[in-house]
C-alpha positions as CSV (number, residue, x, y, z in Angstrom):
1,M,0.1,0.1,0.3
2,A,2.9,2.3,0.7
3,I,4.7,1.9,-2.2
4,A,1.4,2.2,-4.3
5,V,0.5,5.8,-2.5
6,A,4.1,6.9,-3.1
7,A,3.9,5.5,-6.5
8,L,0.7,7.7,-7.2
9,L,2.1,11.1,-5.3
10,A,5.3,10.6,-7.5
11,S,3.1,10.5,-10.7
12,A,1.3,13.3,-9.4
13,A,3.9,15.7,-8.3
14,C,5.7,16.1,-12.2
15,P,3.6,14.7,-14.8
16,P,4.2,17.4,-17.4
17,A,8.0,17.2,-16.6
18,C,8.3,13.4,-16.5
19,A,6.2,12.9,-19.3
20,A,8.9,15.4,-21.3
21,D,11.6,13.3,-20.3
22,D,11.1,10.4,-22.1
23,Y,8.8,11.8,-24.6
24,P,8.2,10.2,-26.8
25,T,8.5,6.4,-26.2
26,K,6.1,5.6,-29.3
27,P,6.0,7.1,-33.2
28,V,3.9,10.2,-33.3
29,R,1.3,11.2,-35.8
30,V,1.1,14.4,-37.9
31,I,-2.4,15.2,-39.4
32,V,-2.1,17.0,-42.3
33,G,-5.9,18.4,-43.8
34,Y,-5.3,17.8,-47.1
35,L,-4.2,15.1,-49.9
36,P,-0.5,13.9,-50.3
37,G,1.7,16.2,-52.3
38,G,0.5,19.8,-51.5
39,P,2.9,22.4,-50.4
40,I,3.1,21.4,-46.9
41,D,4.9,18.3,-47.7
42,V,7.4,20.4,-49.0
43,V,8.5,21.5,-45.7
44,L,6.7,18.8,-43.8
45,R,8.2,15.8,-44.7
46,P,12.1,16.8,-44.4
47,L,11.0,18.1,-41.3
48,A,9.2,14.9,-39.9
49,Q,12.7,13.2,-41.2
50,K,14.6,15.4,-38.8
51,L,12.1,15.1,-35.7
52,A,12.4,11.7,-36.0
53,E,16.2,11.5,-35.6
54,S,16.3,13.7,-32.7
55,F,13.5,11.8,-31.0
56,G,14.7,8.3,-31.9
57,Q,11.0,8.0,-32.9
58,P,8.7,7.9,-36.5
59,F,7.1,11.5,-37.1
60,V,4.0,9.3,-39.6
61,I,2.1,11.8,-41.5
62,E,-1.2,11.0,-41.9
63,N,-3.8,13.0,-44.2
64,R,-7.0,13.8,-43.6
65,P,-8.5,15.8,-46.2
66,G,-12.0,17.7,-46.1
67,A,-13.2,21.5,-45.4
68,N,-10.4,23.0,-46.3
69,G,-8.3,21.9,-44.0
70,N,-10.9,21.5,-40.7
71,I,-11.6,17.4,-40.9
72,G,-8.2,16.9,-40.0
73,A,-7.7,19.8,-37.8
74,D,-10.5,18.5,-35.6
75,V,-9.2,15.1,-35.3
76,V,-6.6,17.0,-33.3
77,A,-8.7,19.4,-31.6
78,K,-10.0,16.5,-30.0
79,A,-7.2,14.0,-29.7
80,P,-5.8,13.0,-26.3
81,P,-3.4,15.8,-25.3
82,D,-0.1,14.1,-25.1
83,G,1.7,15.1,-28.1
84,Y,1.5,12.0,-29.8
85,T,-1.2,13.4,-32.3
86,L,0.2,16.9,-33.7
87,L,-1.2,19.2,-36.9
88,M,0.4,20.5,-39.5
89,A,-1.6,23.3,-40.7
90,T,-0.9,26.0,-43.6
91,L,-1.0,29.6,-42.1
92,A,-4.3,30.4,-44.4
93,Q,-6.2,27.5,-43.1
94,L,-5.9,28.5,-39.2
95,T,-6.7,32.1,-40.4
96,N,-9.2,32.0,-42.8
97,N,-11.6,29.1,-41.9
98,P,-12.7,30.7,-38.7
99,G,-14.5,33.5,-41.0
100,L,-15.6,30.7,-43.9
101,Y,-17.3,28.0,-41.5
102,P,-19.7,29.9,-39.2
103,N,-20.2,26.4,-37.5
104,M,-16.7,24.8,-36.8
105,P,-16.4,21.3,-35.1
106,F,-13.6,23.5,-32.9
107,D,-11.8,26.4,-32.0
108,T,-8.8,27.1,-33.5
109,E,-7.3,29.3,-30.5
110,K,-9.0,27.7,-27.8
111,D,-8.7,24.0,-29.0
112,L,-4.9,24.0,-30.7
113,A,-1.8,24.6,-29.3
114,P,0.5,26.5,-31.5
115,I,4.0,25.1,-31.3
116,S,6.2,27.1,-34.2
117,L,5.3,28.2,-38.1
118,A,8.0,26.2,-39.8
119,A,8.5,28.4,-43.2
120,M,6.3,31.5,-45.1
121,S,6.0,31.7,-48.9
122,P,5.1,34.9,-50.3
123,G,2.4,35.7,-52.9
124,A,2.7,37.5,-55.8
125,V,0.1,39.9,-58.3
126,V,0.9,37.8,-61.5
127,V,-0.6,38.2,-65.3
128,H,-1.0,36.8,-68.6
129,P,1.7,38.3,-70.8
130,S,-1.2,39.3,-73.4
131,V,-2.2,41.3,-70.5
132,P,-0.6,45.4,-71.6
133,V,0.6,46.1,-68.3
134,T,4.1,45.6,-66.7
135,S,3.3,47.2,-63.5
136,L,0.9,47.3,-60.5
137,K,0.2,50.7,-61.2
138,E,-0.5,49.5,-64.9
139,L,-2.9,46.8,-64.0
140,I,-4.6,48.7,-61.9
141,A,-5.4,51.6,-63.9
142,L,-6.8,49.0,-66.9
143,A,-9.0,47.2,-64.5
144,K,-10.9,50.7,-63.9
145,A,-10.7,51.2,-67.4
146,R,-12.3,47.8,-68.0
147,P,-14.7,47.0,-64.8
148,G,-15.7,43.8,-64.5
149,K,-13.8,42.6,-67.6
150,L,-10.7,40.9,-66.1
151,N,-11.1,38.3,-64.6
152,F,-8.9,36.2,-61.8
153,S,-8.1,33.1,-60.7
154,S,-7.9,31.0,-57.2
155,T,-7.5,27.5,-55.7
156,G,-11.4,27.6,-54.8
157,N,-13.6,29.7,-52.8
158,G,-12.1,31.1,-49.5
159,S,-8.6,30.1,-50.7
160,A,-5.9,32.1,-49.7
161,N,-5.7,33.5,-53.2
162,H,-9.3,34.2,-54.0
163,L,-8.9,36.6,-50.2
164,A,-5.9,38.3,-51.5
165,G,-7.4,39.0,-55.1
166,E,-10.6,40.6,-52.6
167,L,-8.3,42.0,-50.8
168,F,-7.0,43.7,-53.9
169,K,-9.8,44.8,-55.2
170,T,-10.8,46.5,-52.3
171,L,-7.5,48.1,-51.8
172,A,-7.4,49.4,-55.5
173,N,-11.0,50.0,-55.6
174,I,-11.6,47.9,-59.3
175,N,-13.5,45.6,-60.0
176,M,-12.2,41.8,-61.3
177,L,-14.1,39.0,-61.6
178,H,-13.6,35.6,-59.3
179,I,-12.7,32.5,-61.2
180,P,-12.6,29.6,-59.0
181,Y,-10.8,26.4,-60.0
182,K,-10.6,22.7,-58.3
183,G,-6.8,23.3,-56.7
184,G,-3.5,25.5,-57.5
185,G,-2.3,23.2,-60.6
186,P,-5.4,24.2,-62.7
187,A,-5.9,27.9,-60.9
188,L,-2.2,28.3,-62.5
189,N,-2.9,26.9,-65.5
190,A,-5.6,28.7,-66.3
191,A,-3.3,31.9,-65.9
192,V,-0.6,30.1,-67.8
193,G,-3.0,29.5,-70.8
194,G,-5.0,32.7,-70.7
195,E,-8.0,32.0,-69.6
196,V,-8.0,34.5,-66.9
197,E,-5.3,37.4,-66.5
198,V,-4.7,37.8,-63.3
199,I,-3.6,35.4,-60.2
200,I,-2.1,36.1,-56.8
201,I,-0.1,32.9,-56.0
202,S,3.0,31.8,-54.6
203,L,6.3,33.4,-56.0
204,P,7.8,30.0,-56.0
205,L,5.2,28.2,-57.6
206,S,4.6,30.7,-60.5
207,L,8.7,31.2,-61.0
208,P,9.6,28.8,-63.4
209,F,6.9,30.1,-65.9
210,M,8.1,33.8,-64.8
211,K,11.5,32.6,-66.0
212,A,10.2,31.1,-69.1
213,G,7.9,34.1,-70.3
214,G,4.4,32.2,-69.4
215,L,3.7,34.6,-66.9
216,R,4.8,38.2,-65.9
217,A,5.0,39.4,-62.1
218,L,4.3,42.8,-61.6
219,A,4.5,42.7,-57.7
220,L,5.3,40.3,-54.7
221,C,2.5,40.4,-51.5
222,S,5.3,40.7,-48.7
223,P,7.1,43.5,-46.9
224,K,10.4,42.5,-48.4
225,R,11.8,41.7,-51.8
226,S,12.5,37.7,-52.1
227,T,15.8,36.6,-53.2
228,L,14.7,34.7,-55.8
229,W,13.2,37.0,-57.9
230,P,15.2,40.2,-56.5
231,Q,14.0,42.5,-59.3
232,L,10.2,42.1,-58.5
233,P,9.3,45.4,-56.4
234,T,6.7,44.6,-53.7
235,T,3.3,45.6,-53.6
236,A,4.0,48.7,-51.3
237,E,6.8,50.0,-53.4
238,A,4.7,49.5,-56.3
239,G,2.2,52.1,-55.2
240,L,-0.6,49.6,-53.1
241,P,0.4,49.2,-49.2
242,G,-1.5,46.5,-47.4
243,L,-1.6,44.2,-50.0
244,E,0.0,41.3,-48.2
245,S,-0.5,37.7,-48.6
246,S,2.1,34.7,-47.6
247,S,1.3,31.4,-46.2
248,G,3.0,28.7,-44.9
249,P,2.6,25.6,-42.9
250,G,3.0,25.5,-38.9
251,M,3.0,22.6,-35.9
252,L,0.1,22.4,-33.7
253,A,-0.8,20.2,-30.5
254,P,-4.2,19.2,-28.6
255,S,-4.5,22.7,-26.4
256,A,-3.8,20.5,-22.7
257,T,-0.8,19.0,-24.0
258,P,1.8,20.0,-21.4
259,K,4.0,22.6,-21.7
260,A,7.4,20.7,-21.4
261,I,6.3,18.6,-24.4
262,I,5.3,21.9,-26.5
263,A,8.6,23.6,-25.6
264,R,10.8,20.5,-26.2
265,L,8.7,19.6,-29.5
266,H,9.6,23.5,-30.4
267,A,13.4,23.0,-29.6
268,E,13.9,20.7,-31.9
269,I,11.8,22.0,-35.0
270,V,14.0,25.3,-34.3
271,K,16.8,22.9,-34.6
272,A,15.9,21.1,-37.6
273,L,15.1,24.6,-39.2
274,A,18.7,25.9,-38.2
275,A,20.4,23.0,-40.0
276,P,22.5,24.6,-42.7
277,K,21.5,22.1,-45.4
278,L,17.5,22.1,-44.4
279,R,17.9,25.9,-44.5
280,D,19.5,26.1,-47.6
281,Q,16.7,23.5,-49.4
282,F,13.8,25.9,-48.5
283,T,15.4,28.9,-49.4
284,A,16.3,27.4,-52.6
285,Q,12.3,27.1,-53.0
286,G,11.6,30.6,-52.2
287,L,10.7,29.9,-48.6
288,D,11.2,31.7,-45.5
289,V,12.3,29.7,-42.9
290,I,10.6,30.8,-39.4
291,G,10.6,29.0,-36.3
292,N,9.0,31.3,-33.6
293,T,7.4,30.3,-30.1
294,P,4.7,29.3,-29.4
295,D,3.6,33.0,-28.3
296,E,4.7,34.4,-31.7
297,F,2.6,31.9,-33.6
298,A,-0.5,32.4,-31.5
299,A,-0.4,36.1,-31.9
300,Y,0.3,36.1,-35.4
301,V,-2.4,34.2,-36.0
302,R,-4.9,36.1,-34.0
303,S,-3.8,39.2,-36.1
304,E,-3.9,37.5,-39.2
305,T,-7.6,36.1,-38.5
306,A,-8.5,39.4,-37.5
307,R,-7.7,40.8,-40.5
308,W,-8.8,38.3,-43.3
309,S,-11.8,38.3,-41.2
310,K,-12.4,41.5,-42.4
311,V,-11.9,40.7,-45.8
312,I,-14.1,38.3,-45.7
313,K,-16.8,39.9,-44.0
314,A,-16.5,43.0,-46.4
315,S,-16.4,40.6,-49.5
316,N,-19.6,38.7,-48.7
317,I,-17.6,35.2,-49.4
318,K,-19.5,32.3,-48.7
319,V,-17.8,28.7,-48.9
320,D,-19.3,25.8,-51.1
């Protein structure tokens, strides 16, 4: 009896610390709310390999697609908070969905604990070469001269580039027609093929077409220029401050996960992102390595959620 009582007291005295000391003792699941092969994989697969090496346990990627990532996120929000079920989500998924889905099955801020934003990729305002403009100011002037005649494509209603397009329309006081496609590939192909005139899309995705002359970039939706295409001005430099749109994946856990486990995961993620080979790999793909703290990640999600919720409300965006 005395031994049993002592054991109970010991486990109650330091459950988070004890859990973190030997964590993990089995494979860790990392849920992704999208199909395999998407932008998250570019960051998650090499990062998961680094974490597996550091922790000595596999970090197994599990895809649970649907509802713009909400199905996978809901699995994690309701999982045991023991560090063995994690979420890799896009920033857009975390910041846009609360304004798009009035009846989400979980609360992003209350039910998920941010660990770290891994990397970010800026969007760019891109046009088909047939569009007779070479600057953002010229595109705005053309759109005002042809109200409702220019089209912009997106990866679907409520997607990051749809919201960026709506923000562009509001800030520039122009009228363009939104054409949603089922995924990034079709949306980009529509721009390359001339089916639409404009798209706001990740710079790394559009860069090969820009180099080949199949697309023309006018401005980068970021506070700073990109090393991948340094001649491209930012939207602020091009005369439209406020048109900023970047996204990237970050890791989260169920909200009640012990802080000691969150701290260990954060430390190893930052360590992995600091590895020269991984950092160089991401930089070559146009990604800015982040590795911020849980508090910084949480604060950024809150500020971006507020920003994009205003765009969603003002544009009356509805998801199918």
